[in-house]
C-alpha positions as CSV (number, residue, x, y, z in Angstrom):
1,M,-6.3,-16.4,24.2
2,A,-4.3,-19.1,22.4
3,T,-3.6,-22.5,24.3
4,E,-0.2,-24.1,24.5
5,T,-1.1,-26.2,21.5
6,D,-2.2,-23.2,19.6
7,V,1.2,-21.6,20.4
8,G,3.3,-24.6,19.4
9,Q,1.5,-25.1,16.1
10,Q,2.1,-21.5,15.1
11,I,5.6,-21.9,15.9
12,R,5.9,-24.9,13.7
13,K,4.0,-23.2,11.0
14,V,6.2,-20.1,11.1
15,R,9.3,-22.0,11.3
16,T,8.3,-24.1,8.3
17,A,7.3,-21.0,6.5
18,C,10.7,-19.6,7.2
19,G,12.4,-22.6,5.9
20,M,14.2,-23.1,9.1
21,A,14.9,-26.9,10.4
22,S,13.6,-27.8,13.9
23,K,17.2,-28.5,15.0
24,D,18.5,-25.0,13.8
25,L,15.7,-23.1,15.8
26,A,16.5,-25.3,18.7
27,N,20.1,-24.5,18.5
28,A,19.2,-20.8,18.0
29,V,17.4,-20.6,21.4
30,G,19.4,-22.9,23.5
31,L,17.0,-26.0,23.6
32,N,17.5,-29.5,22.5
33,S,15.5,-30.9,19.6
34,S,13.3,-32.9,21.9
35,A,12.1,-29.9,24.0
36,L,11.3,-27.9,20.8
37,S,9.5,-30.7,19.5
38,R,7.4,-31.1,22.4
39,I,6.5,-27.2,22.5
40,E,5.5,-27.5,18.9
41,S,3.3,-30.5,19.7
42,G,1.7,-28.6,22.7
43,Q,3.2,-31.3,25.1
44,R,5.4,-28.7,27.0
45,N,4.8,-25.4,28.1
46,V,6.9,-22.5,26.6
47,S,8.1,-19.8,29.1
48,S,7.7,-16.1,28.2
49,T,11.6,-15.8,27.9
50,E,11.7,-18.8,25.5
51,L,8.9,-17.6,23.5
52,A,10.7,-14.0,23.0
53,E,13.9,-15.9,22.1
54,I,11.8,-18.1,19.6
55,A,10.1,-15.0,18.1
56,D,13.6,-13.2,17.5
57,A,15.1,-16.3,16.1
58,L,12.2,-16.4,13.5
59,N,12.4,-12.5,13.1
60,V,8.8,-12.0,13.9
61,S,6.9,-10.3,16.7
62,P,5.9,-12.5,19.8
63,M,2.5,-11.6,18.9
64,V,2.6,-13.7,15.8
65,L,3.0,-16.9,17.9
66,L,0.6,-15.8,20.6
67,E,-2.3,-14.8,18.4
68,P,-2.3,-17.0,15.4
69,N,-5.5,-15.4,14.1
70,S,-4.5,-11.9,14.6
71,A,-3.5,-9.4,11.9
72,I,0.1,-9.4,12.9
73,A,0.2,-13.2,12.5
74,D,-1.6,-12.8,9.1
75,M,1.1,-10.4,8.0
76,A,3.9,-12.5,9.1
77,I,2.9,-15.7,7.2
78,A,1.1,-14.1,4.2
79,P,2.0,-15.6,0.7
80,R,3.8,-13.6,-1.7
81,T,1.9,-12.9,-4.8
82,G,1.6,-16.0,-7.1
83,S,2.6,-18.3,-4.3
84,D,0.3,-21.0,-3.3
85,S,2.2,-21.8,-0.1
86,P,2.5,-19.5,3.1
87,T,5.9,-17.9,2.9
88,V,7.4,-15.3,5.6
89,Y,8.1,-12.4,3.4
90,A,11.6,-10.9,4.0
91,P,11.1,-10.7,7.8
92,N,14.1,-8.1,7.9
93,D,12.7,-5.9,5.2
94,P,12.1,-2.5,6.3
95,V,8.7,-2.1,4.6
96,K,7.5,-5.2,6.4
97,R,8.7,-4.1,9.9
98,R,7.1,-0.6,9.4
99,L,3.8,-1.9,8.3
100,T,3.9,-4.5,11.2
101,G,4.7,-1.7,13.6
102,F,1.7,0.3,12.4
103,V,-0.7,-2.6,13.0
104,E,0.9,-3.2,16.5
105,L,0.4,0.5,17.2
106,A,-3.4,0.3,16.0
107,G,-4.0,-2.6,18.4
108,L,-3.4,-0.2,21.3
109,L,-6.0,2.3,20.0
110,K,-9.6,2.8,20.2
111,P,-11.0,0.7,17.1
112,L,-11.9,2.5,13.9
113,S,-15.5,3.7,13.8
114,P,-17.4,3.5,11.7
115,Q,-16.3,0.8,9.4
116,P,-16.4,1.4,5.5
117,Q,-19.4,-0.3,4.0
118,L,-18.5,-2.4,1.1
119,D,-21.3,-4.8,1.0
120,D,-22.3,-3.8,-2.5
121,F,-19.0,-4.2,-4.1
122,P,-19.5,-6.4,-7.2
123,T,-18.4,-10.0,-7.0
124,K,-20.0,-12.0,-9.9
125,G,-19.5,-12.0,-13.5
126,D,-16.9,-12.7,-16.1
127,W,-13.5,-11.6,-14.7
128,L,-13.1,-8.7,-17.3
129,Q,-16.7,-7.6,-17.2
130,L,-16.3,-7.8,-13.5
131,A,-13.4,-5.6,-13.5
132,A,-15.2,-2.9,-15.4
133,L,-18.3,-3.1,-12.9
134,Q,-15.9,-2.9,-9.9
135,A,-13.8,-0.1,-11.3
136,R,-17.1,2.1,-12.0
137,W,-18.3,1.1,-8.5
138,A,-15.1,2.5,-7.0
139,R,-15.1,5.6,-9.1
140,Q,-18.7,6.3,-7.9
141,Q,-17.9,5.8,-4.5
142,L,-15.0,8.0,-4.8
143,G,-17.0,10.6,-6.7
144,I,-15.2,10.5,-10.1
145,E,-17.6,8.4,-12.0
146,N,-18.3,10.9,-14.6
147,D,-15.3,12.9,-15.1
148,H,-12.0,11.2,-15.9
149,T,-10.4,14.5,-15.9
150,S,-10.9,14.9,-12.2
151,F,-7.8,13.1,-11.2
152,N,-6.3,12.5,-14.6
153,H,-5.6,15.8,-16.4
154,T,-3.1,16.9,-19.1
155,S,-1.2,19.2,-16.7
156,F,0.1,15.9,-14.9
157,N,1.7,16.3,-11.4
158,H,1.8,14.8,-7.9
159,A,-1.5,16.2,-7.1
160,S,-3.5,13.8,-9.2
161,F,-2.0,10.7,-7.3
162,N,-2.4,12.5,-3.9
163,Q,-6.0,13.3,-4.8
164,I,-6.8,9.6,-5.4
165,A,-5.0,8.5,-2.3
166,Q,-6.8,11.3,-0.3
167,Q,-10.4,9.9,-1.6
168,I,-9.5,6.6,-0.7
169,E,-8.7,7.5,2.7
170,A,-11.6,9.7,3.3
171,V,-14.3,7.3,1.6
172,F,-12.9,4.0,2.4
173,G,-10.8,4.5,5.5
174,F,-7.8,2.9,4.1
175,D,-4.5,4.7,4.9
176,V,-2.4,5.1,1.8
177,I,1.3,5.0,2.6
178,V,4.0,6.1,0.2
179,E,7.7,5.6,1.1
180,S,10.9,5.0,-0.6
181,H,12.5,1.7,-0.3
182,Q,15.2,0.6,-2.6
183,D,14.6,-3.2,-2.3
184,G,11.4,-5.2,-1.5
185,L,7.7,-4.5,-2.2
186,V,6.2,-2.7,-5.1
187,G,2.9,-2.5,-3.2
188,A,1.1,-4.1,-0.3
189,T,-2.4,-4.4,1.1
190,I,-3.0,-4.8,4.8
191,K,-6.3,-6.4,5.3
192,D,-6.9,-5.7,8.9
193,G,-10.0,-4.1,10.5
194,T,-8.0,-2.4,13.1
195,C,-5.6,-0.7,10.5
196,P,-6.5,-1.2,6.9
197,M,-3.5,0.0,4.7
198,I,-2.4,0.4,1.2
199,F,1.6,0.8,0.7
200,V,3.0,2.1,-2.5
201,N,6.9,2.2,-2.9
202,A,7.8,5.6,-4.2
203,E,10.8,3.9,-6.0
204,Q,8.6,3.8,-9.0
205,Q,7.9,6.2,-11.8
206,L,4.7,8.2,-11.4
207,N,2.6,6.2,-14.0
208,R,3.7,2.8,-12.5
209,A,2.9,4.2,-9.1
210,R,-0.5,5.2,-10.1
211,F,-1.2,1.7,-11.6
212,T,0.1,0.2,-8.4
213,L,-2.1,2.3,-6.1
214,A,-5.3,1.1,-8.4
215,H,-4.2,-2.5,-8.1
216,E,-3.6,-2.4,-4.3
217,L,-7.2,-0.7,-4.0
218,H,-8.7,-3.8,-5.6
219,H,-6.9,-6.0,-3.2
220,A,-8.4,-3.8,-0.3
221,L,-11.9,-3.9,-1.6
222,D,-12.2,-7.6,-2.9
223,P,-13.8,-9.6,-0.2
224,N,-12.5,-12.8,-1.6
225,I,-9.0,-11.6,-0.6
226,T,-9.1,-12.0,3.4
227,S,-5.3,-11.9,4.0
228,S,-2.7,-9.3,3.6
229,V,-1.0,-9.2,0.2
230,Y,2.6,-8.4,-0.6
231,D,3.4,-7.6,-4.2
232,T,6.9,-7.9,-5.4
233,D,5.6,-7.3,-9.0
234,L,2.0,-7.0,-10.6
235,V,2.2,-10.0,-12.9
236,G,1.1,-13.6,-12.7
237,Q,-2.4,-15.4,-12.8
238,T,-3.4,-14.4,-9.3
239,E,-3.0,-10.7,-10.2
240,R,-5.0,-10.5,-13.3
241,N,-8.1,-9.4,-11.6
242,A,-6.6,-6.5,-9.8
243,N,-4.7,-5.4,-13.0
244,A,-7.9,-5.5,-15.0
245,F,-9.5,-3.4,-12.3
246,A,-6.5,-1.0,-12.4
247,A,-6.7,-0.5,-16.1
248,C,-10.5,0.1,-15.9
249,F,-10.3,2.4,-13.0
250,L,-7.5,4.6,-14.7
251,M,-8.7,4.4,-18.2
252,P,-12.6,4.2,-18.2
253,E,-14.2,2.9,-21.3
254,E,-16.2,5.9,-22.2
255,A,-13.2,8.3,-22.0
256,V,-10.8,5.9,-23.7
257,R,-13.3,5.5,-26.8
258,Q,-13.9,9.3,-26.9
259,Q,-10.0,10.1,-27.0
260,A,-9.4,7.0,-29.3
261,A,-11.4,8.6,-32.3
262,Q,-8.3,9.7,-34.0
263,R,-5.9,6.9,-34.6
264,D,-2.5,8.6,-34.8
265,G,0.7,8.8,-32.6
266,R,0.0,12.1,-31.1
267,S,-3.4,11.1,-30.0
268,L,-1.9,7.9,-28.4
269,A,0.6,10.1,-26.7
270,A,-2.1,12.4,-25.3
271,M,-4.0,9.4,-23.8
272,V,-0.8,8.4,-22.2
273,A,-0.5,11.9,-20.5
274,T,-4.3,12.2,-19.8
275,F,-4.8,8.8,-18.1
276,G,-1.3,8.9,-16.4
277,V,-0.4,5.3,-17.5
278,S,2.3,3.4,-19.4
279,F,2.2,3.0,-23.1
280,N,2.0,-0.7,-22.6
281,A,-0.9,-0.4,-20.4
282,L,-2.8,1.9,-22.8
283,V,-2.2,-0.6,-25.7
284,Y,-3.5,-3.4,-23.8
285,R,-6.6,-1.5,-22.8
286,L,-7.3,-0.4,-26.4
287,H,-6.9,-4.2,-27.3
288,N,-9.2,-5.5,-24.4
289,L,-11.8,-2.8,-25.7
290,S,-11.5,-4.1,-29.3
291,I,-10.6,-0.6,-30.4
292,I,-7.4,-2.3,-32.1
293,D,-7.0,-5.7,-33.1
294,R,-4.5,-8.3,-32.2
295,D,-2.1,-7.2,-35.1
296,G,-2.6,-3.5,-34.2
297,R,-1.7,-4.3,-30.5
298,D,1.6,-6.1,-31.6
299,K,2.6,-3.4,-33.8
300,L,2.3,-0.7,-31.4
301,L,4.1,-2.9,-28.7
302,E,6.9,-3.5,-31.4
303,A,7.2,0.3,-32.0
304,G,7.4,0.9,-28.3
305,Y,7.5,4.1,-26.3
306,S,10.4,5.4,-28.2
307,G,8.4,4.9,-31.3
308,L,5.5,6.9,-29.8
309,L,8.0,9.7,-29.1
310,D,9.1,9.8,-32.6
311,T,5.6,10.8,-33.8
312,L,5.8,14.0,-32.0
313,T,6.9,17.2,-33.7
314,E,8.6,20.4,-32.3
315,H,5.0,21.9,-31.6
316,D,4.4,19.2,-28.9
317,A,6.9,20.6,-26.4
318,Q,4.1,20.6,-23.6
319,L,3.0,17.0,-24.3
320,R,6.5,15.9,-24.2
321,L,7.1,17.5,-20.7
322,Q,3.9,15.7,-19.5
323,L,5.2,12.5,-20.6
324,S,8.5,13.0,-19.2
325,Q,7.0,13.8,-15.9
326,L,5.5,10.4,-15.9
327,Q,8.5,8.7,-16.9
328,T,10.9,10.5,-14.2
329,L,9.1,11.7,-11.5
330,S,8.0,9.5,-8.3
331,P,4.9,10.2,-6.1
332,A,5.3,12.2,-3.1
333,A,5.8,10.5,0.3
334,R,2.7,10.0,2.5
335,R,2.4,9.1,6.2
336,P,-0.6,7.2,7.5
337,S,-2.8,10.0,8.3
338,I,-5.7,8.1,9.8
339,L,-3.4,6.2,12.0
340,T,-1.7,9.4,13.0
341,D,-4.7,11.0,14.1
342,R,-5.7,8.0,16.2
343,A,-2.3,7.9,17.9
344,I,-2.6,11.5,18.6
345,E,-6.0,11.1,20.2
346,G,-4.7,7.9,22.0
347,Y,-2.0,10.0,23.6
348,R,-4.5,12.8,24.6
349,T,-6.8,10.4,26.2
350,G,-4.0,8.3,27.8
351,Q,-4.3,5.0,25.8
352,I,-0.6,5.3,24.8
353,S,2.5,7.2,25.8
354,I,4.2,9.9,23.7
355,R,6.9,7.5,22.5
356,P,4.8,5.6,19.9
357,V,3.4,8.8,18.5
358,A,7.0,10.1,18.3
359,D,8.3,7.0,16.5
360,L,5.3,7.0,14.2
361,L,6.2,10.7,13.2
362,G,10.0,10.6,13.5
363,E,10.1,13.4,16.0
364,A,11.6,14.2,19.5
365,P,9.3,12.9,22.0
366,E,9.8,15.9,24.4
367,I,9.1,18.5,21.8
368,L,6.1,16.6,20.3
369,S,4.7,16.1,23.9
370,E,4.7,19.8,24.4
371,M,3.1,20.5,20.9
372,L,0.2,18.1,21.4
373,G,-0.5,19.0,24.9
374,T,-1.3,22.8,23.8
375,A,-2.0,23.0,20.2
376,N,-5.1,21.5,18.8
377,L,-3.1,19.5,15.9
378,D,-4.1,16.7,13.7
379,A,-2.2,14.7,11.0
380,A,-3.5,17.2,8.2
381,S,-2.0,20.4,10.0
382,Y,0.9,18.6,11.3
383,F,2.5,17.1,8.0
384,D,4.6,19.4,6.0
385,A,4.8,19.0,2.3
386,P,7.8,16.8,1.4
387,Q,10.7,18.6,-0.1
388,T,11.6,15.6,-2.6
389,P,9.4,12.8,-3.9
390,G,9.4,9.8,-1.7
391,T,11.1,11.4,1.4
392,F,9.8,13.4,4.1
393,Q,11.0,17.0,5.5
394,Q,13.0,16.3,8.5
395,R,12.5,18.9,11.2
396,S,14.9,20.0,13.7
397,P,14.1,21.0,17.3
398,D,14.3,24.6,16.3
399,D,11.8,23.9,13.4
400,L,9.5,22.2,15.7
401,E,9.6,24.9,18.2
402,E,8.6,27.4,15.4
403,F,5.9,25.1,14.1
404,Y,4.5,24.6,17.6
405,T,4.6,28.5,18.3
406,S,2.9,29.2,14.9
407,A,0.3,26.6,15.5
408,A,-0.4,27.4,19.0
409,S,-1.1,31.1,18.1
410,T,-3.9,30.0,15.9
411,T,-5.7,27.9,18.5
């Protein structure tokens, strides 16, 4: 339990990270500056009412102030990518609020068991060679080390993204959450033993979303990263290792060399479609593997994606369709299925009420309570396929009753 000094220091830390002056916070909660100063220095107790008001003024959960070493506190003041100083990332951002809510819910539930074993994840070596070792390790763990076509195939669709996400959940125990948000994060990784999560914003074209997923997977696996990561983009020195991992993970060296035997525009286009990546990502991968030299890289980048399309003929209609899918489709939305199963179990065993489960699923509490009380449902059987990328199918009460009747009849 945090002491008054711990709480005071945390208030000062969060206030500073928010860029809020002491006098402004004092005015917001109806205290004089001297009283707030004494609270922050641990010389004055803070009442529960004052603590709630201070947390509200700082746009954080009270748990951020009460438990400085908790995952919630880490999420609130984790630095933006590329920043060396702690910064409260957009406290009013819906993504941040939603992820924080997931972790708060997980704290009420039975701990995850067993924890994924990541002790043999490679951590030593030159950064580029290390990225290749780490990507190979991850692919082996996920069962795709010898077959790049398992999740990267020429008939490209949402299934390949979802298959990777499902394997990440099954093998590593990281919930993969995909939702559409117009502004804010491209991706995020929540480093928390009670609720490890990867978030991918569905407001990205499919090839970029795949790269983001692989990028965030590296953050989740890397033991050198101990705090949550919020990515507004995937550029910068601090993101170099994760980008290299993502490139190696999505474009394994053996498969790239095999497909790069023919050096023409159509073979490059086919590689973009096969690996499900952007044209630029492929070009840089070819250069890093010394398949093309610097001049070749620069010429390809100058020609650009439009130049690549110009090399295709009327006989390449199927390939054009595959490339179009990568450029125009978004990944399908995903709820946190692991957390959902835990929440359903928590409700059935009396750990939590129906309300947080209903909030998690966006459903009516009274109907959901009847469903879960009778039918033996879990997250996999509950979720419907989304109607459109990045959005969930909304159920009406009639829909829920019909679903409940159908599910109950099979149990």
